N, C-alpha and C positions, 0 to 999 in steps of 0.2 A: 132437638130443641130448636124452635124457629124464632125469628125476630129477636135475636139477642141484642140487647142494648148495653153499651159500655159507658161507664162513668169514670172520669179521671180521678185518680186517687193521689193525694199528696202525702208523702212521708218526710217529715222534717228532719232530715239528716243531710249534712253538707258534704255528701259524696259527689264526685265529679259528674258522672253520667248515669242516669237511671230514669225510667219512666214506668208508671203504674196505672192500672185501670181495674175496675171491678165490674163484674157481670152478674146480674140477678139470675138465680137458678130456681129450682123447685122450692116451694114454701118460703122459708126464710133463709135458705142456703145462698151463699154468694161465693163467686170465684174471684180470687185476687190474682191478676196477671202482672208480672213484672219483667222488664228487660234491662239488663245491666251490662255496661262495658267497663272493664278495668284495664287500664293501659299497662303494658309490660314494664313501663318506667315509673309506675305508681310509687310514691314515697310511702314511708311508714305511717304517717298520719292518715293518708287516704286509705291505706289498707285497713287500719283500725276502724275508720268510718264505714267501710264496707261491711265489717262484722256487725257494727251497730245498726246498719241499714237492714240487714237480714233479721236481726233480733227484733227491731221495731216492726217489720213487716209481719212476723209471726205473732207478735203481741196483739195484732188486730183481730185475731181469732176468727178468720174467715173459715167457712166449712171446707173450702178447697183453695189450695194455693199452688200456682205454677210460676216458677222463676226460671227464665232462660237468659243466655247471654254469653259473651266472650270474656272469660275471667282470667285467662293468661297465667294459669298456674301449672306450668309444665312439670313441676317437681312432684305432682300428686299422681299416684297410680290408682285410678278409679276402679280397676278390676277387683282389687282387694282393699280399697279404701285405706291406703297407707302411703307414707312418704319417708324417704331416707334422710331428710334434712332434720336439723335439730329443732327443739321446741321453741327456739327464739326466731325461727324463720317465718316469714309471712304465710307461706304455703301451709306450714304445720298448724298455725293458729287458725287459718281459714278452714282447714279440714276439721279441726276440733269444734269450731263454731257450728258447722253443718251437722256434726254428730250431736252436739248439745241441743240443737233445735229439732232433732229427729227428722231431718230432711232426707229424702231418697233421691239419689242422683242416678240417672238412667242412661247416660252415654259412657261407654267403656272403651270404644275403639278410637284411634287418633282422628282428629277433625281438621288438622292443619298439616299440609305437605308442602315442602319447599326443597328444591334440588340442592343436594349437598348438606341438608340438615336432617336431624332426627324428627320423625313425625311425632306430634304430641296431641294429647286430648285437652283442648283449650275451651271449646264450646260445650256448655253444660246445660242440662235440663233437670231442675229440682222440683219436687212436689212434696206436699206434706203427708201423702199416703203412697205406699209402695205400688199399689195396683192401679194408679191413675194413668200411667204411661206404659205403652208397650209398642212393639213393631217399629222400633227406631231404625230408620234407613239412612245410610250415608250416600248422598248423590254428589255429582261434580259441582264445584262452586260456580257462583254467578260471575260471568265475565272473566276477568283475569285474576280473580281473588284466589288466594292459596288456602282459604278456608272452605271446607266442604259444606254442602247444603244438607240440613237435617230435616227429615219428616218423621212424624210419629203419630200414633193414635192417642187421643186424650179421652180416658174413660171416667166420666164424672159420677156415674152411678152403676152399680152392679145390676145385671138383669135379674129381676125377681121371678123365681120359678116356684111352683107348688111342689112340695115333696109329699107324694102320696104313698111312700113306703110304709108298710104296716110294721110297727115295732112294738115290742112289749115294754111297758114302763115298769121296770122292776122296783123302782123306788116308791111306787104306790101300791105294791102288792099286799094282799091280806095274808101275811105269813102265819098268823095264828091258825087260820083254816088249813093252810098247807101242812103245818106241823100236825094238826089233828088227823089229816088224811094219811100222813106217813106213820103215825102211831097206830093206826088201825091195822097195819100189817106188821105187827111186832115180831112175828116169827120169820125173819128174813132167811134163816137157814133152810126152813122148809120151802119157802117161796123160790129160792134159787138152787135147791138141791137137784142134782142130776143134770144141771145145765153147764155148758162150757163157759169160758170167760166172755166170749162173744155173745152167747145167748143170755147170760146173766146180765150183762150190761144193757142189752136191748130191752129185756123185760123190766129192769130197774128204771131205765130212762123213760120207757113208755108209761110206767106207773106214775113217775113224777110229772111227766108232761101233762097228764090228764088233770092233775091238781093245779098245775100252773095255768092251764087254759081257763080254768074256772075262777082263779083267784088273782091273776095278774092282768090288769087292764091293758088295752092296746092304745098306744099314743096316736092321736089324730094327725093327719097330714097338715103340715104347716109351711110357712114361707121359708125358703132356703136361707134367708138372712133376717131373722126376726130381730126386732128392737127389744132390748132388755134394759129396764131401768132399775136403779138401786131400790130395794124394798124399803118401805118407810115403817118405822116403829109406831107404836100407839101414840106416844107423845107428839110425834110429828104430825100424824093424822089429825089429832085433836087440835093442834095449832092451826092447821089448814082450815078445819071446820070453823074455828073461832074467827079466822080472818074473813071467811065468807059471811059469817053472821055480822061482823062489824061493818062489812061493806054494805050489806042490805040495810042496816040501821042508818048508815050515812046516806044511802039513796033515799030513804024515807024522810030523814030530817037532816038537811045539809047545813050543819053548823060546824064551826071550827073545832068544837070539842069532840064531835063525832068523827071528824076527819083525823084528829090526833089519835083517837082510839084505834081507828082503822090502820093508821101508819104504824103504830106500835105492834098491832097484831100481825100486820104484813111483814114487818122486819123480823119479828120473832119466828114466824113461819119460814121465812127465807133462810134464816140462820139455822133453824132446826133441820131443814131439808139438806142444806150444805153439810152439816155435821153428820147426818145420817148417810149421805152419799160417801163422805170421807171415810167413815167407819166401815162401810160395806167394801169399798175399794181396798182399804188397808187390810181387811180380813182376807180378801181374795189374794192379795200379794203375799201375806204371811203364810197362806196355805197352798201356795202354788205347787209345791212339790207333792203334797198329798192329793190335791185335786186340780191338776193343770187344765182339765177340760172346761171346768167352770170359769176359770180365769180367761182362757182364750175365747170362750163363747161370749163373754162380756166385751172383750176387746173387739171381736168381729162385729158385734152389734153396734159399735160406735164408729165403724169405718163406713165410708160412703161407697168406695170402689174396692171390691174384694179382688185380691191378687189371684189370677188364674193363668193357665197355660196360654201364652201369647202365640204369635206367629212362629212357625218353625221353618228352617231353611233346609232343603234336602241336599243331596250330594251334587245336584246340578245347579245349585244356587237359586232355585226357585222357592218362593215363599208360599207357605200353606197356612190358611186361616180356618178351613173347614174342620170341624171337630172329628168327623169320621176319617178324613185324610190324616189328621194329626195322630189319631189312635193307630192307624195303619203304620205310620212312621215309627212310632214307639214300638209296635209289635215287631217290625223289621229289625230295629236295633236290638231288641232283646234276643231275637233269633240269631243275630250275627255274632253275639258274644259267646254263644254256646259252641263247644267243640263238635265238629262234624266227624263222626267216626267213618273211616274208609270201609268200602265194601270188601267182602272176602271173609276168610276164616278169622274168628275172634282169637286173640292171643290166649295162651293157656294160663290158667290161674294156679299159682303155687299154693298147695294146701298148707293151712296153718295148724299148728299143734298147740293146744292149750293145756297147760299143766294144772291150772287152778280152775276149779269148778265153782260156779256161783251157787251156793247152797246156804241153807239156814238163814235166809233173809227174814228178819223179824219185822213184822208189820203189826203195830199196836194202835189202839184207839187214841192213845196219848200223842203218838207221833203224827197221826192224821189230824188231830185237833190242833196241834201246834202249827202244822203246815197251812191249815185253813185260816187260822188266825192272822197269818201274814198276807192274805189276799187283799188287794185294793178294790173296794166296792165300786170305785169310779172307773175302773177299766171295763172295756167292752168284752162281751162273751165271744166265743168262737162260733162255729156253725151250729152247735147244739144249743139246748135251752138253758144250760147251766151257767147262768150269769154269776159273777163273783158275789153280787148282793144276795142272790138266792142261796148260795152255798153258805155264806156267813150267817144268814138269818136262821137257817135250818140245819146248822152243823151237827147239833146233838142227835138229830133224827137221821142224818145221812151217814154218820160215821160207821155204824154196824154194817150196812150193805156194802159200803166202799171197802171195808176190810176184807170182806168175803171175796169181792170181785178182784181186788189187788192180789190176794193170795192165789186165786185160781189162775190169774194171768201169769204169775211167776212160775207156778207148777207146770203150766202147759207150755211156757216159753213163747207166748204169743200175746199180741195186743188186740183189743177190740178195734174193728175197722174205723169207728168214729174217732178214735184217738189219733188216727193218722191223717185226719183231714184238717186243713187250716185255711184261713183267708190270706191271700197274698195280694198286696196292693202296690202298684207303682206310684211313687211319690215324686212330684215335679220339684226340681230345684232350679234356682235362678242361675243363669250363666249363658254365655254366648255359644258354648260348645254343647251339642246334643249329648255328648258323653257325660258332661258335668250336670245335666239336668235330670238324670234318672237314678233313682235308688229303689230298693225293694224293702217293704216292711211286711 
């Protein structure tokens, strides 16, 4: 962004030292930038004013907020956002205030060093979104200052990319047609007779996939971070239409009576929109356990800067920002945690004797029906086509062939090869140590 112009902002809180400015961004977005200094000898009244200052700054509802400064709270451990002091201590109250305001603090390592004293993290960087800051670097201080110089990247917007991955939209499938296709092959015993468990599964999966291809639409490529608005009910839509009509009437005849009618319609539509949004968000929160994807999809649509893997530091202390190099670093770390077997003769394996034989395993339609009913339709499918939504919608038609295939698998003592395949995805975690940043799902 070029030619940024800053405007001085005034926040009417009688705190000792603070300065604010605002910067216009895209559309109606604005960035609020604040710099604060809190003396280590600050009294209790001034500490309370600091909390009020942060609260008032966040009440301005800027789309982006960046707050930096020297806060001199050495009692706070910012790595785990905790403190050992009591709830009456200023540091405890300050930490709770930042949590209540949903501020993200991005500096975790000490920023002040003095000979003979413990290094402390005193200089902080706060934002109203977690992904706005990355690549925090600690440099030597200016002149004789015992405070380090901090540099960081400020990400105001996520890079919008087009997602062209072709996916099936199972929530818009024509399951009546799929059920009819499955009913056409009623004699599953004859269809799967003479086949092994592997062959039976392949034939069954191919039969179902043909119907899925015909009756489940493909989702179109979309933006990686789409904007999602709360859906409006019919009453709200009618109120909005009425507002537009009243405005057109006022434009045609500019009288005080027509203006009052428009104001009433406008206020009614505004209240209805707010109520509709509140009901939608409350419903998302109430059903977060049943459908977490929809909840987080809505949350991501409201964030300006999506959190991503920031710069990584290799074993030589060099920072890496290229995506391919970061992927190679993750790959090297994954390889390093696996045990490397030595060359030579493999150790002998002690034979195991089993006294109990797995037999008489009873598989019934009722048990499979019960297991299917517990599936969550909002979960993703594996590498195959059998999405939980598909299985739930066609459970009555799928039970019989599944019973046959399960029984064959137990009799043969083998599993179809498709059942042994899964998606394994590395998940990035926030933390200064590379070992703390990686998990596997």
